[in-house]
C-alpha positions as CSV (number, residue, x, y, z in Angstrom):
1,M,2.5,-52.8,21.4
2,K,0.6,-56.0,21.7
3,K,1.6,-59.5,20.7
4,S,-1.6,-60.6,19.1
5,A,-4.6,-58.2,18.9
6,P,-3.9,-54.9,17.0
7,M,-3.5,-51.8,19.1
8,L,-3.1,-48.1,18.3
9,V,0.3,-46.5,18.6
10,A,1.1,-44.5,21.7
11,V,-0.1,-41.2,20.4
12,L,-3.5,-42.4,19.2
13,I,-4.0,-44.3,22.5
14,V,-3.4,-41.1,24.4
15,A,-5.8,-39.2,22.2
16,V,-8.6,-41.8,22.7
17,M,-8.0,-41.7,26.5
18,G,-8.5,-38.0,26.4
19,L,-4.9,-37.2,27.4
20,S,-3.0,-34.2,26.2
21,V,-0.6,-35.0,23.4
22,V,2.5,-32.9,24.1
23,F,5.8,-32.5,22.3
24,L,9.2,-32.0,23.8
25,G,10.9,-28.9,22.5
26,G,14.4,-28.8,21.2
27,G,16.1,-28.4,24.6
28,G,18.2,-31.5,24.4
29,A,18.7,-34.4,26.8
30,A,18.7,-32.3,29.9
31,N,15.1,-31.2,29.3
32,A,14.1,-34.7,28.4
33,N,15.5,-36.0,31.6
34,A,13.8,-33.4,33.7
35,A,10.5,-33.9,32.1
36,T,10.3,-37.6,32.0
37,C,11.5,-38.0,35.5
38,T,9.0,-35.6,37.1
39,T,5.9,-35.8,35.0
40,G,3.6,-38.3,33.3
41,L,4.3,-39.7,29.8
42,A,4.0,-37.5,26.8
43,P,4.2,-39.6,23.6
44,V,5.2,-37.7,20.5
45,G,4.8,-38.0,16.7
46,N,1.8,-38.0,14.3
47,G,0.9,-41.6,14.9
48,A,0.4,-42.4,11.3
49,Q,3.4,-44.6,10.8
50,G,4.7,-46.2,14.0
51,A,6.0,-43.6,16.4
52,G,6.3,-40.8,13.9
53,A,8.9,-38.0,14.2
54,A,9.2,-35.5,17.1
55,V,8.3,-31.9,16.3
56,P,9.1,-28.8,18.3
57,A,6.5,-27.4,20.8
58,A,6.4,-25.3,23.8
59,G,7.4,-27.1,27.0
60,W,5.9,-29.9,28.9
61,E,2.4,-30.5,30.2
62,P,1.6,-33.6,32.1
63,P,-1.3,-35.8,30.9
64,V,-4.7,-35.5,32.5
65,A,-4.8,-37.7,35.6
66,Q,-7.2,-40.6,35.0
67,D,-7.4,-44.3,34.8
68,G,-4.5,-45.6,32.7
69,A,-2.3,-42.6,33.2
70,A,1.3,-43.4,34.3
71,V,1.8,-43.7,38.1
72,V,5.3,-43.5,39.3
73,V,6.4,-46.1,41.9
74,P,9.5,-44.5,43.4
75,I,12.4,-46.8,44.2
76,S,16.0,-46.0,45.0
77,P,17.8,-49.4,45.6
78,Q,20.8,-49.4,47.9
79,G,23.3,-52.2,47.8
80,P,22.9,-55.7,46.2
81,Q,19.2,-56.6,45.5
82,Q,17.4,-59.9,45.7
83,N,14.7,-60.8,43.2
84,P,13.3,-64.2,44.1
85,H,10.3,-66.0,42.7
86,W,7.2,-65.1,44.7
87,S,4.4,-67.6,44.9
88,E,0.9,-66.7,44.0
89,Q,-0.1,-66.4,47.6
90,R,2.8,-64.1,48.5
91,V,2.0,-61.9,45.5
92,R,-1.6,-61.7,46.8
93,N,-0.3,-60.6,50.2
94,A,1.9,-57.9,48.6
95,S,-1.2,-56.8,46.6
96,T,-3.2,-56.5,49.9
97,I,-0.4,-54.4,51.5
98,T,-0.4,-52.2,48.4
99,N,-4.1,-51.8,48.1
100,V,-4.3,-50.7,51.8
101,A,-1.9,-47.9,50.9
102,R,-4.1,-46.9,48.0
103,T,-7.3,-46.8,50.0
104,R,-5.6,-44.6,52.6
105,G,-4.6,-42.2,49.9
106,L,-0.9,-42.8,50.5
107,R,1.6,-42.6,47.6
108,P,3.2,-45.7,46.1
109,R,6.4,-45.1,48.0
110,A,4.6,-46.1,51.2
111,A,3.6,-49.4,49.7
112,V,7.2,-50.1,48.5
113,I,8.5,-49.6,52.1
114,A,5.7,-51.8,53.5
115,V,6.1,-54.6,51.0
116,A,9.9,-54.6,51.4
117,T,9.5,-54.8,55.1
118,A,7.1,-57.7,54.9
119,M,9.6,-59.4,52.5
120,Q,12.3,-59.3,55.2
121,E,10.1,-60.0,58.2
122,S,8.0,-62.9,56.8
123,T,8.9,-63.5,53.1
124,L,5.4,-62.2,52.5
125,E,3.8,-65.1,54.3
126,N,1.1,-64.5,57.0
127,L,2.9,-66.4,59.7
128,D,1.3,-67.7,62.8
129,R,4.7,-67.9,64.5
130,G,7.9,-65.9,64.9
131,D,10.5,-64.7,67.4
132,R,8.9,-64.6,70.8
133,D,5.3,-63.5,70.1
134,S,5.9,-62.0,66.7
135,L,3.1,-62.8,64.1
136,G,1.8,-62.0,60.7
137,L,3.3,-60.4,57.6
138,F,5.2,-57.7,59.6
139,Q,6.0,-59.9,62.6
140,Q,4.2,-57.5,64.9
141,R,3.9,-58.4,68.6
142,P,0.8,-58.3,70.7
143,S,3.0,-57.7,73.8
144,Q,4.3,-54.5,72.1
145,G,0.8,-53.0,71.5
146,W,0.4,-53.9,67.8
147,G,-3.0,-55.7,68.4
148,T,-4.4,-59.0,69.3
149,V,-3.3,-62.3,67.7
150,A,-6.4,-62.2,65.5
151,Q,-5.8,-58.6,64.5
152,I,-2.1,-59.0,63.7
153,T,-2.7,-62.0,61.5
154,D,-5.3,-60.1,59.5
155,P,-3.2,-58.7,56.6
156,V,-5.5,-55.6,56.2
157,Y,-5.3,-54.8,59.9
158,A,-1.5,-55.4,60.0
159,S,-0.9,-53.2,57.0
160,N,-2.9,-50.4,58.5
161,K,-1.0,-50.6,61.7
162,F,2.3,-50.5,59.8
163,Y,1.1,-47.4,57.9
164,D,-0.1,-45.8,61.1
165,S,3.5,-45.9,62.3
166,L,5.1,-45.1,59.0
167,V,3.4,-41.8,58.5
168,Q,4.7,-40.6,61.8
169,I,8.3,-41.0,60.7
170,T,9.9,-37.7,59.7
171,D,10.7,-37.5,56.0
172,W,9.7,-41.0,55.4
173,Q,9.0,-40.3,51.7
174,T,12.6,-39.3,51.0
175,R,14.8,-41.2,53.5
176,P,16.5,-44.5,52.6
177,L,14.0,-47.3,52.7
178,T,15.9,-49.4,55.3
179,Q,16.1,-46.4,57.7
180,V,12.3,-45.8,57.5
181,A,11.5,-49.5,57.8
182,Q,13.8,-49.8,60.8
183,A,12.2,-46.8,62.5
184,V,8.9,-48.6,62.4
185,Q,10.1,-52.2,63.1
186,R,13.1,-51.6,65.4
187,S,14.7,-54.8,64.2
188,G,17.9,-56.4,65.3
189,T,19.1,-56.3,61.7
190,P,18.4,-52.6,60.7
191,D,20.1,-52.8,57.3
192,A,18.4,-56.0,56.1
193,Y,15.4,-54.2,54.5
194,A,17.5,-52.5,51.8
195,K,17.9,-55.6,49.6
196,W,14.2,-56.0,48.9
197,E,13.5,-52.5,47.5
198,Q,13.8,-53.5,43.8
199,S,11.6,-56.5,44.2
200,A,9.1,-54.6,46.2
201,G,8.9,-51.9,43.6
202,G,8.1,-54.5,41.0
203,L,5.3,-56.1,43.0
204,V,3.8,-52.7,43.9
205,S,3.9,-51.5,40.3
206,T,2.0,-54.6,39.2
207,T,-0.7,-54.0,41.8
208,W,-1.0,-50.2,41.6
209,G,-2.2,-50.3,37.9
210,T,-1.3,-51.5,34.5
211,A,0.4,-48.2,33.7
212,A,2.4,-48.0,37.0
213,V,6.1,-47.8,36.5
214,T,9.2,-47.6,38.6
215,S,11.0,-44.3,38.8
216,V,14.5,-45.5,37.8
217,F,15.0,-45.5,34.1
218,A,17.4,-44.3,31.4
219,G,16.2,-40.7,31.2
220,C,16.9,-40.1,34.9
221,D,20.7,-40.5,34.6
222,P,21.0,-43.4,37.1
223,V,24.3,-44.4,38.5
224,P,25.4,-47.6,36.7
225,A,26.8,-50.6,38.5
226,P,30.6,-50.5,38.8
227,G,32.1,-51.5,35.5
228,A,28.8,-51.8,33.7
229,G,25.9,-49.8,32.4
230,P,25.1,-47.0,30.1
231,G,28.0,-45.1,28.6
232,T,30.7,-47.4,30.0
233,G,31.1,-49.6,26.9
234,T,30.8,-52.6,29.2
235,D,27.8,-54.8,29.7
236,P,27.3,-57.3,32.5
237,A,27.6,-60.9,31.5
238,A,24.4,-62.7,30.7
239,D,23.5,-65.5,33.1
240,F,20.0,-66.6,32.0
241,T,18.5,-69.8,33.2
242,A,15.4,-69.5,31.0
243,K,15.0,-72.4,28.5
244,N,14.4,-71.2,25.0
245,P,14.9,-72.7,21.5
246,R,17.7,-70.2,21.0
247,T,20.5,-68.8,22.9
248,A,20.9,-65.1,23.6
249,T,23.5,-64.9,20.9
250,Q,21.2,-66.5,18.4
251,A,18.3,-64.2,19.4
252,I,20.4,-61.1,18.9
253,A,21.7,-62.4,15.6
254,A,18.1,-63.1,14.5
255,A,16.9,-59.6,15.5
256,R,19.8,-58.0,13.6
257,A,19.1,-60.1,10.5
258,A,15.4,-59.1,10.7
259,A,16.3,-55.5,10.8
260,A,18.7,-55.8,7.9
261,S,16.2,-57.6,5.8
262,G,13.6,-54.9,6.3
263,R,11.0,-57.1,8.1
264,S,7.9,-54.9,8.5
265,D,5.2,-57.2,9.7
266,F,5.4,-56.6,13.5
267,H,3.3,-53.5,13.9
268,N,2.1,-53.4,17.5
269,H,3.6,-57.0,18.0
270,C,6.6,-56.2,20.2
271,D,6.1,-59.1,22.6
272,N,5.8,-61.5,19.6
273,F,8.9,-60.1,18.1
274,V,11.1,-60.7,21.1
275,A,9.6,-64.2,21.5
276,Q,10.3,-64.9,17.8
277,A,13.9,-63.7,18.2
278,Y,14.3,-66.5,20.9
279,G,12.8,-69.1,18.6
280,W,9.1,-69.1,19.7
281,G,6.1,-68.6,17.5
282,S,4.2,-66.7,20.2
283,S,5.2,-65.3,23.6
284,G,2.4,-66.9,25.6
285,S,1.4,-63.5,27.0
286,E,-1.4,-61.2,25.9
287,S,0.8,-58.1,25.9
288,A,4.1,-56.7,27.0
289,N,2.6,-55.5,30.3
290,V,1.1,-58.9,31.1
291,H,4.5,-60.5,30.2
292,W,6.3,-58.0,32.5
293,Q,3.9,-58.8,35.4
294,R,4.4,-62.5,35.0
295,L,8.2,-62.1,35.0
296,V,8.1,-59.9,38.1
297,A,6.0,-62.6,39.9
298,N,8.4,-65.3,38.8
299,G,11.5,-63.5,40.0
300,D,12.8,-63.1,36.5
301,A,12.5,-59.2,36.4
302,H,14.8,-56.5,37.6
303,P,12.6,-53.4,38.1
304,G,14.5,-50.2,37.7
305,D,17.8,-51.8,37.0
306,N,19.5,-50.0,34.1
307,S,22.4,-52.4,33.5
308,P,20.9,-55.2,31.5
309,P,23.1,-57.9,29.9
310,P,22.9,-58.5,26.2
311,G,19.9,-60.6,25.3
312,A,17.7,-59.2,28.1
313,L,14.2,-58.0,27.5
314,L,13.7,-54.3,28.3
315,F,10.2,-53.3,29.3
316,Y,8.6,-49.8,29.1
317,D,5.3,-48.1,30.0
318,S,3.6,-46.8,26.9
319,S,0.7,-45.0,28.7
320,S,-1.6,-47.8,27.5
321,I,-2.7,-51.2,28.8
322,Y,-0.2,-52.9,26.4
323,G,3.2,-51.5,27.2
324,H,6.3,-52.1,25.1
325,V,9.3,-54.5,25.1
326,V,12.5,-54.5,23.2
327,L,15.5,-56.8,22.9
328,Y,18.8,-55.5,24.3
329,L,21.7,-56.2,21.9
330,G,24.5,-54.8,24.1
331,G,26.5,-51.7,23.7
332,D,23.4,-49.5,24.6
333,M,21.7,-50.7,21.4
334,I,18.2,-52.3,21.1
335,A,16.1,-54.0,18.5
336,S,12.5,-52.7,18.6
337,T,9.4,-52.9,16.5
338,D,7.8,-49.8,15.0
339,I,10.7,-47.5,16.0
340,N,11.8,-47.1,12.4
341,G,8.3,-47.0,11.0
342,Y,5.1,-49.0,10.7
343,G,5.8,-52.6,11.7
344,T,9.5,-52.3,10.9
345,I,12.3,-53.8,13.1
346,G,14.8,-51.2,13.9
347,I,18.3,-51.1,15.5
348,R,18.6,-48.0,17.6
349,P,20.3,-46.6,20.8
350,K,18.1,-47.6,23.8
351,S,17.9,-43.9,24.8
352,D,15.7,-43.4,21.8
353,V,12.9,-45.1,23.6
354,T,13.1,-42.9,26.7
355,D,14.6,-39.7,25.5
356,G,13.9,-40.0,21.8
357,I,10.7,-40.1,19.7
358,W,8.6,-42.0,22.3
359,H,9.5,-40.7,25.8
360,M,8.4,-44.0,27.4
361,R,9.2,-44.6,31.0
362,Y,11.5,-47.6,31.6
363,R,10.2,-50.3,33.9
364,G,13.3,-52.5,34.0
365,W,14.8,-55.5,32.4
366,A,14.0,-59.2,32.6
367,A,15.6,-62.5,31.7
368,P,14.3,-63.9,28.3
369,A,11.6,-66.1,29.9
370,F,8.4,-66.8,28.0
371,P,5.8,-68.5,30.2
372,S,3.3,-70.5,28.1
373,A,5.2,-69.7,24.8
374,G,4.8,-72.1,21.9
375,G,5.1,-72.5,18.2
376,T,8.1,-71.9,15.9
377,S,9.7,-68.6,14.9
378,T,9.6,-67.1,11.5
379,L,12.8,-65.2,12.1
380,P,15.8,-67.0,10.7
381,V,19.1,-67.2,12.5
382,P,22.1,-66.4,10.3
383,G,24.1,-69.5,9.5
384,G,27.0,-70.4,11.8
385,T,25.5,-68.5,14.8
386,T,25.7,-70.5,18.1
């Protein structure tokens, strides 16, 4: 669901890629949750007009594994999370750590643990200093047998040494991240790694592949934050610092007005739609996936967080290079392109994206920031909206 160049809907994309198009049977939400949490994506519908309508079929079958297929980056954040802006150099260092895990044949969870560890130890900077003789991304010490100064300050070598120790930890794949990181690092602050898990998951997912997604999403029945989240009837308050021509209230009003007027000229232009809701003529990003990756790098994204405030942008993996983004209206409702038909703006429960006709995997939400956006929106704001 691209901003500018046309793209095929999810079902046709899957067909072109040679993946199996599979339909979810009428087993209800429990089956949807089980399937979408444990297998790859399975878009549904006939593809002729937007998403199409779901039809019954026998069970689930994961897509054929190949380039572009969804890759799950497991995260399970514990406690308050920090999502700072990461500089280009720091993002590159996280990418190096992630790619070392890939070349070793490790699963994405290993990279999440490693990147979160480096966030805590060095803020993803390849330091030539530290406590006593600690050095590099992981603050490894020559005196403790991690390697020479030259080796430890080589990000590839340092990452390999971290993974050498990681894979020796019993049940490292399933234990809390901070416990596993501490077992490797033996830090004086053993619980400090936990706060970086969400941010690490975001950076790992951007490096692992354009279809990589985090594992926490609406179909997995996540535990909402106290007093907020799905089903509670209460949304967290918006605290956006992004500068846009319109406020979140105005953007929501514009989206609702577009749906009420029957606007139907946004087929495969989801990123353009949310930008226009906020008053821009274009989003400044080539696609929803590119937009998501930019917001992750800027610290504006909340990977896996399922308690967005009204006005937030919700991003999804569509099993294509483009992805999908919708505008969160509050009260578990979204405004989305194509969900009511070809090009049409629709107001629907947000569960329709994950458990409904599309079965997309949820990436997370982000503040309504639009790097490089420009132009003027064609979506009017109802009079009197502030």
